[in-house]
C-alpha positions as CSV (number, residue, x, y, z in Angstrom):
1,X,7.6,5.4,-18.6
2,X,10.6,4.2,-16.6
3,X,11.4,0.5,-16.9
4,X,12.3,0.1,-13.2
5,X,11.5,2.2,-10.2
6,X,11.2,2.3,-6.4
7,X,8.3,4.0,-4.7
8,X,9.4,5.5,-1.4
9,X,6.5,6.3,0.9
10,X,7.7,9.2,3.1
11,X,4.4,9.2,5.0
12,X,5.1,5.6,6.1
13,X,8.5,6.6,7.2
14,X,7.2,9.5,9.3
15,X,4.6,7.1,10.8
16,X,7.5,4.7,11.8
17,X,9.5,7.4,13.5
18,X,6.5,8.6,15.4
19,X,5.5,5.0,16.4
20,X,9.0,4.3,17.6
21,X,9.1,7.5,19.7
22,X,5.8,6.5,21.3
23,X,7.3,3.2,22.4
24,X,10.3,4.8,24.1
25,X,10.6,6.6,27.4
26,X,9.9,10.4,27.0
27,X,13.5,11.0,28.0
28,X,14.9,9.1,25.0
29,X,15.2,10.5,21.5
30,X,15.6,8.9,18.0
31,X,18.7,9.1,15.9
32,X,17.7,8.1,12.4
33,X,20.3,6.0,10.6
34,X,20.5,7.1,7.0
35,X,23.7,5.5,5.9
36,X,24.0,3.6,2.6
37,X,21.8,6.1,0.8
38,X,19.2,5.7,3.5
39,X,19.2,1.9,3.2
40,X,18.7,2.3,-0.5
41,X,15.7,4.7,-0.2
42,X,17.6,8.0,-0.8
43,X,19.4,9.7,2.1
44,X,18.2,13.3,1.8
45,X,14.5,12.7,1.4
46,X,14.3,10.1,4.2
47,X,16.5,12.1,6.5
48,X,14.3,15.2,6.0
49,X,11.1,13.1,6.6
50,X,12.6,11.5,9.8
51,X,13.6,14.9,11.2
52,X,10.1,16.3,10.4
53,X,8.6,13.4,12.3
54,X,10.7,14.2,15.4
55,X,14.0,12.5,15.0
56,X,16.7,14.3,17.1
57,X,19.6,13.6,14.8
58,X,21.0,11.5,12.0
59,X,23.7,8.8,11.8
60,X,25.8,7.9,8.9
61,X,28.9,5.7,8.2
62,X,31.2,8.0,6.2
63,X,32.2,11.6,6.0
64,X,30.9,11.6,2.4
65,X,27.5,10.5,3.6
66,X,27.5,13.2,6.3
67,X,28.2,15.8,3.7
68,X,25.0,14.8,1.8
69,X,22.7,15.6,4.8
70,X,24.8,18.3,6.4
71,X,22.4,21.2,5.5
72,X,19.4,19.6,7.1
73,X,20.3,20.2,10.7
74,X,23.2,21.5,12.9
75,X,26.2,19.3,11.9
76,X,27.0,18.3,15.5
77,X,23.7,16.3,15.5
78,X,25.1,14.1,12.6
79,X,27.0,11.2,14.0
80,X,29.7,9.6,11.7
81,X,29.7,6.0,13.1
82,X,32.2,4.3,10.7
83,X,35.7,3.7,11.6
84,X,38.1,6.6,10.8
85,X,41.9,6.4,10.6
86,X,44.0,9.2,12.3
87,X,44.8,10.4,8.7
88,X,41.1,11.2,8.3
89,X,41.2,13.6,11.2
90,X,41.5,16.8,9.2
91,X,38.5,16.0,7.1
92,X,36.5,14.9,10.1
93,X,37.2,18.1,11.9
94,X,36.3,20.2,8.9
95,X,32.9,18.4,8.6
96,X,31.7,19.9,11.9
97,X,29.9,16.6,12.6
98,X,30.1,14.4,15.7
99,X,32.8,11.8,15.2
100,X,32.7,8.2,16.6
101,X,36.0,7.5,18.3
102,X,37.4,4.2,19.4
103,X,41.1,4.9,20.1
104,X,43.5,7.3,21.7
105,X,45.3,7.7,18.4
106,X,42.3,9.0,16.6
107,X,41.4,11.3,19.6
108,X,44.9,12.8,19.5
109,X,44.7,13.3,15.7
110,X,41.4,15.1,16.0
111,X,42.7,17.3,18.8
112,X,45.8,18.2,16.9
113,X,43.7,19.1,13.8
114,X,41.1,21.2,15.5
115,X,40.9,24.9,16.4
116,X,37.6,24.7,18.3
117,X,36.0,21.8,20.2
118,X,35.1,18.8,18.0
119,X,32.1,16.8,19.2
120,X,33.2,13.2,19.9
121,X,31.2,10.1,20.7
122,X,33.3,7.6,22.5
123,X,32.5,4.0,21.4
124,X,32.9,1.2,23.9
125,X,33.2,-2.4,22.5
126,X,31.0,-4.6,24.7
127,X,31.1,-7.6,22.4
128,X,30.5,-6.6,18.8
129,X,34.2,-6.9,18.1
130,X,34.5,-4.3,15.4
131,X,35.1,-0.7,16.5
132,X,35.2,0.5,20.1
133,X,37.7,0.6,22.8
134,X,37.9,-2.1,25.4
135,X,35.8,-1.2,28.5
136,X,38.9,-1.0,30.7
137,X,40.4,1.6,28.4
138,X,37.3,3.8,28.3
139,X,38.0,5.9,31.4
140,X,41.4,7.0,30.0
141,X,40.1,7.8,26.6
142,X,37.1,9.7,28.0
143,X,39.3,11.7,30.3
144,X,41.6,12.6,27.3
145,X,38.6,13.8,25.3
146,X,37.1,15.7,28.1
147,X,40.3,17.4,29.1
148,X,41.4,18.4,25.6
149,X,40.7,22.0,24.7
150,X,39.9,20.9,21.1
151,X,37.5,18.0,21.8
152,X,34.1,17.7,23.5
153,X,32.8,14.4,24.8
154,X,29.3,14.7,23.2
155,X,28.3,11.1,23.7
156,X,29.2,7.5,24.7
157,X,27.8,4.5,22.9
158,X,28.0,0.8,22.2
159,X,26.4,-1.6,19.7
160,X,24.5,-4.9,20.3
161,X,25.4,-7.9,18.2
162,X,22.3,-10.1,18.7
163,X,19.4,-7.9,20.0
164,X,17.0,-9.5,17.7
165,X,17.8,-13.1,18.7
166,X,19.7,-13.4,22.0
167,X,18.2,-11.7,25.0
168,X,20.8,-13.0,27.5
169,X,23.8,-11.8,25.3
170,X,22.1,-8.4,24.9
171,X,21.6,-8.0,28.6
172,X,25.2,-8.9,29.3
173,X,26.3,-6.3,26.8
174,X,24.1,-3.7,28.3
175,X,25.3,-4.5,31.8
176,X,28.9,-4.1,30.7
177,X,28.1,-0.8,29.0
178,X,26.5,0.5,32.2
179,X,29.5,-0.6,34.2
180,X,31.7,1.3,31.7
181,X,29.6,4.4,32.1
182,X,29.9,4.2,35.9
183,X,33.7,3.9,35.6
184,X,34.0,7.2,33.7
185,X,34.9,10.1,35.9
186,X,33.6,12.6,33.4
187,X,30.2,13.4,31.9
188,X,29.5,10.8,29.2
189,X,27.3,13.1,27.1
190,X,24.5,11.4,25.1
191,X,24.3,7.8,26.1
192,X,23.1,5.4,23.4
193,X,23.2,1.7,22.9
194,X,20.0,0.5,21.2
195,X,19.7,-0.3,17.5
196,X,16.2,-0.9,16.0
197,X,15.9,-4.4,17.4
198,X,16.9,-3.4,20.9
199,X,14.8,-0.3,20.9
200,X,11.7,-2.3,20.1
201,X,12.4,-5.3,22.4
202,X,14.1,-3.5,25.4
203,X,12.9,0.1,25.7
204,X,14.3,0.1,29.2
205,X,17.7,0.2,27.6
206,X,16.9,3.3,25.6
207,X,19.0,5.6,27.8
208,X,19.2,9.1,26.2
209,X,18.8,8.0,22.5
210,X,18.4,5.0,20.2
211,X,19.9,4.6,16.8
212,X,17.1,3.3,14.6
213,X,17.7,2.1,11.0
214,X,15.9,-0.9,9.6
215,X,12.7,-0.3,11.7
216,X,12.3,3.2,10.2
217,X,12.1,1.6,6.8
218,X,9.4,-0.8,7.9
219,X,11.3,-4.1,8.0
220,X,12.0,-6.6,10.8
221,X,9.7,-4.6,13.0
222,X,6.0,-5.5,13.8
223,X,3.7,-2.5,13.7
224,X,5.9,-0.5,11.3
225,X,4.8,0.3,7.8
226,X,6.9,-0.8,4.8
227,X,8.3,2.3,3.1
228,X,9.6,0.9,-0.2
229,X,8.0,-0.8,-3.2
230,X,10.1,-2.1,-6.1
231,X,8.5,-2.3,-9.6
232,X,9.5,-3.1,-13.1
233,X,7.9,-3.0,-16.6
234,X,7.1,-6.2,-18.6
235,X,9.0,-5.7,-21.8
236,X,8.3,-9.0,-23.6
237,X,5.9,-11.9,-23.4
238,X,6.3,-15.2,-25.2
239,X,4.8,-18.6,-25.5
240,X,7.1,-21.4,-24.1
241,X,6.5,-24.9,-25.5
242,X,6.9,-27.8,-23.2
243,X,10.6,-28.6,-22.8
244,X,11.8,-25.1,-23.6
245,X,14.1,-23.3,-21.2
246,X,14.6,-19.8,-19.8
247,X,17.8,-17.9,-18.8
248,X,21.5,-18.6,-18.5
249,X,22.4,-22.2,-17.9
250,X,18.9,-23.4,-18.8
251,X,18.2,-23.9,-15.1
252,X,14.4,-23.8,-15.7
253,X,12.6,-26.0,-18.2
254,X,8.9,-25.8,-19.0
255,X,7.0,-28.9,-17.8
256,X,4.0,-27.9,-19.9
257,X,3.2,-25.2,-22.4
258,X,3.7,-21.9,-20.6
259,X,3.7,-18.2,-20.9
260,X,6.9,-16.3,-20.0
261,X,7.2,-12.6,-19.3
262,X,10.5,-10.7,-19.3
263,X,11.0,-7.8,-16.9
264,X,13.5,-5.0,-17.4
265,X,15.3,-5.5,-14.0
266,X,18.1,-7.7,-12.9
267,X,21.0,-8.1,-10.5
268,X,22.5,-4.7,-11.5
269,X,19.3,-3.2,-10.1
270,X,19.2,-5.2,-6.9
271,X,17.4,-8.4,-7.7
272,X,20.0,-10.7,-6.3
273,X,21.1,-13.6,-8.5
274,X,20.3,-15.9,-5.6
275,X,16.7,-15.3,-6.5
276,X,17.1,-17.5,-9.6
277,X,14.1,-19.9,-9.7
278,X,12.9,-18.7,-6.3
279,X,9.9,-16.7,-5.1
280,X,7.6,-14.7,-7.3
281,X,6.5,-11.2,-8.3
282,X,3.0,-9.8,-8.6
283,X,1.3,-8.9,-11.9
284,X,-2.3,-7.8,-12.2
285,X,-2.6,-8.6,-8.5
286,X,-1.6,-12.2,-8.8
287,X,1.7,-14.0,-8.0
288,X,3.9,-15.2,-10.9
289,X,6.9,-17.4,-10.1
290,X,10.4,-16.2,-11.0
291,X,11.9,-18.8,-13.4
292,X,15.4,-19.1,-14.8
293,X,18.5,-17.4,-13.7
294,X,18.5,-13.7,-12.8
295,X,20.5,-11.8,-15.4
296,X,22.2,-8.4,-15.1
297,X,19.3,-6.6,-16.7
298,X,16.4,-9.1,-16.9
299,X,14.3,-11.6,-14.9
300,X,11.7,-13.9,-16.3
301,X,8.3,-14.9,-14.8
302,X,6.0,-17.7,-15.5
303,X,2.7,-15.9,-16.1
304,X,0.7,-18.9,-17.3
305,X,-1.8,-18.4,-14.4
306,X,-2.1,-14.6,-14.9
307,X,-4.5,-14.0,-17.8
308,X,-3.8,-11.2,-20.3
309,X,-0.3,-10.2,-19.3
310,X,1.3,-8.0,-22.0
311,X,4.2,-5.7,-22.6
312,X,3.8,-2.5,-20.6
313,X,2.3,-4.2,-17.6
314,X,3.8,-3.5,-14.2
315,X,5.4,-6.2,-12.0
316,X,5.9,-5.7,-8.3
317,X,8.9,-7.3,-6.8
318,X,8.5,-5.7,-3.3
319,X,5.3,-4.0,-2.3
320,X,1.5,-4.3,-2.8
321,X,-0.5,-5.1,-5.9
322,X,-4.2,-5.5,-5.3
323,X,-4.8,-7.8,-2.3
324,X,-1.3,-9.3,-2.5
325,X,1.9,-8.1,-0.8
326,X,5.5,-9.0,-1.0
327,X,7.7,-7.8,1.9
328,X,11.4,-7.3,1.8
329,X,11.7,-9.9,4.5
330,X,10.2,-12.5,2.1
331,X,12.6,-11.5,-0.7
332,X,15.4,-11.9,1.7
333,X,14.4,-15.4,2.5
334,X,14.2,-16.3,-1.2
335,X,17.6,-14.7,-1.6
336,X,19.3,-16.4,1.3
337,X,20.1,-13.0,3.0
338,X,18.6,-10.3,5.2
339,X,16.2,-7.5,4.4
340,X,19.0,-4.9,4.9
341,X,21.0,-6.3,1.9
342,X,17.8,-6.5,-0.2
343,X,17.1,-2.8,0.3
344,X,20.7,-1.6,0.1
345,X,21.3,-3.6,-3.1
346,X,18.8,-1.6,-5.1
347,X,20.9,0.0,-7.8
348,X,21.3,3.5,-9.2
349,X,19.5,2.7,-12.4
350,X,16.3,2.3,-10.3
351,X,14.5,5.6,-10.3
352,X,13.3,6.7,-6.8
353,X,9.8,8.2,-6.7
354,X,8.8,9.9,-3.4
355,X,5.2,9.6,-2.3
356,X,3.3,11.0,0.6
């Protein structure tokens, strides 16, 4: 038996893709974002499931990530969103994938490296402040791409910075993007602006496609089904007399005679150290507080209120056990972070088990 594992429910992921499609205009498609190993779920299995459920394409951050999923669909339907330097142009062209482009320097390098038209998605910065050309430069860059014999303007896109929290800012960004599109004197190709939050809140902004990430994994999105459960084996149980401590720094001290269970999972596996003395796990369908500091390979739980816990029992850190559930969003609150980081932090030592 594995000591730590994640259960990935591909049926839930398919449900989420289909649900999102049902909320969008019929003219808009879904691009499934599978970067960062599919947000920790495993890029290839979740990409395959998303495509089976009707996703039009995939989005990744790096050329290496694109290579992982390249055999699942025509490569021009894989968008490499991360910033590339002009020196990366040769590898980008060889990938056959659609390349996000924010500058004339990269567009020229791609054109110089190609023998046949490379699909390019022009990114316009409407306020995110990372990649993307300024709106006033978009017409010149679009014209260069469209007129190059070795490039093809396959899409034009932008990215919202606060779609989950600031409607006014999101609408300003969208209006600026629409103005940028209107200023182009060439066909913009596939127009896409919405991330998960925007697709769910503002379907009228869906344009030709939405890039959905966290919603497909069942987080930060009402009506979506959580896809991942994280579990670990109890490896040791001990009696803790009143006054005894647990973990590095002795940050927890027993206020009464207690029962402590050690789990074979730690911050090397994605249980963030910020979880120390915060939140709980589920054992035998009941919550057990996490006590003491999170170690690299171990966390400890106070199982005093869970009768009969013994080595070999399974603890659930994310997911369902009996009538209880722990969501990734709750874990994020206990960790002082966001659900994205909770999922992406799950380490390589954690075995992935794919369920239907």
